[in-house]
C-alpha positions, 0 to 999 in steps of 0.5 A, spaced: 505 122 814 509 127 817 510 130 824 507 137 822 501 133 820 500 130 826 501 136 830 495 139 827 491 133 829 487 132 836 490 128 842 486 123 846 487 120 853 483 115 856 484 114 864 478 110 866 474 106 860 473 109 854 474 108 846 478 111 840 474 112 833 477 111 827 481 117 824 488 121 825 491 123 832 497 126 834 497 123 841 493 117 844 494 115 851 491 110 854 491 109 862 485 105 863 481 101 859 481 103 852 478 100 845 480 102 838 474 102 834 477 102 827 483 104 823 487 110 826 494 114 824 498 117 829 504 120 831 505 117 838 500 111 841 502 110 848 498 104 852 499 104 860 493 100 862 489 095 857 487 096 850 484 092 845 484 095 837 480 092 832 483 096 826 490 097 823 495 101 827 499 106 823 504 112 826 511 114 828 512 111 836 508 106 839 509 104 847 506 099 850 507 098 858 501 095 859 497 090 855 495 091 848 491 086 844 491 088 837 486 085 831 489 089 825 496 090 822 501 095 826 506 099 822 510 104 826 517 107 826 519 105 833 515 100 837 517 099 844 514 094 848 515 093 856 508 090 858 505 084 854 503 085 847 498 080 843 497 081 835 495 074 833 495 073 825 496 080 824 503 083 821 508 088 824 512 092 821 517 097 824 524 100 823 526 098 830 523 094 835 525 093 842 522 088 847 523 088 854 516 085 856 512 080 852 510 080 844 506 074 841 505 074 834 502 068 829 504 072 823 510 076 821 514 081 824 519 085 820 523 091 822 531 093 820 533 092 827 530 088 833 532 088 840 529 083 845 531 083 852 524 080 854 520 074 851 518 072 844 513 067 841 513 069 833 511 065 827 516 069 822 521 074 824 525 078 818 530 084 819 537 086 818 540 086 825 536 082 830 538 081 838 535 076 842 536 076 849 544 076 848 546 081 853 543 077 858 548 071 857 554 075 861 549 075 868 551 069 870 558 071 870 557 078 874 554 075 881 546 076 879 544 070 883 537 067 882 535 073 877 541 071 872 539 064 872 531 066 871 533 070 865 538 064 862 532 059 863 527 064 859 526 061 852 524 064 846 520 061 840 520 062 833 518 058 827 522 062 822 527 067 822 531 071 816 536 076 817 543 079 815 546 078 823 542 074 828 545 074 836 541 069 840 540 066 847 535 061 849 531 060 842 527 054 839 526 055 832 525 051 826 529 055 821 534 060 821 537 064 815 542 069 816 549 071 813 552 071 820 550 067 826 551 067 833 547 062 838 548 061 845 545 058 852 541 052 850 538 054 843 535 049 839 534 050 831 532 044 826 535 047 820 540 053 819 542 056 812 548 060 813 554 063 808 558 067 813 560 065 820 556 060 824 558 061 832 555 057 837 557 054 844 556 046 846 549 047 849 546 049 843 543 043 839 543 044 831 540 038 827 542 041 820 546 046 817 546 048 809 551 053 806 558 054 806 559 057 812 565 058 817 563 054 824 566 056 830 564 052 836 566 054 843 
């Protein structure tokens, strides 16, 4: 649906305790304790408090700064998570996902571009370009002290990752399939399938490698 369609829809804001009924909305803002009772479509959904969604969510932008629990699928153009988001056995589809907080999903996460600077616990992760804590690898060389060490010891988990390019630090994964893979800082992977470039450092543990890839080990 177009933005013009959403501009004609209602805004709803929950500052204390309230609920959102099934329907179409321009902007939904939850600053207190809110519950989404059914399927909704929206231009923008902002969760700054606590929200539990019982239906499917479809829209342009979803921004989670508080705590969100979802019982339905999520389909948006952009998903930003600075707080905590848990969707259990539901699917997440987006053009772009940026995670600075925590995202737990037991089913499938699929996006063209995924950037993780926080922490993830996924089952299946599909995308084009996926970056997981890769920018944090420089912190130990830049004098950030205990803050840098805490980021370096943060561990992300996924069962399966499939993408074109993966750059990751501190991840435990059963299988990774990608054209180009860059791994650093104690990644642990059972099986890698790669036909491009596989670049990893001496702290990583890779138990099995398939494909005719160029292997570069630091």
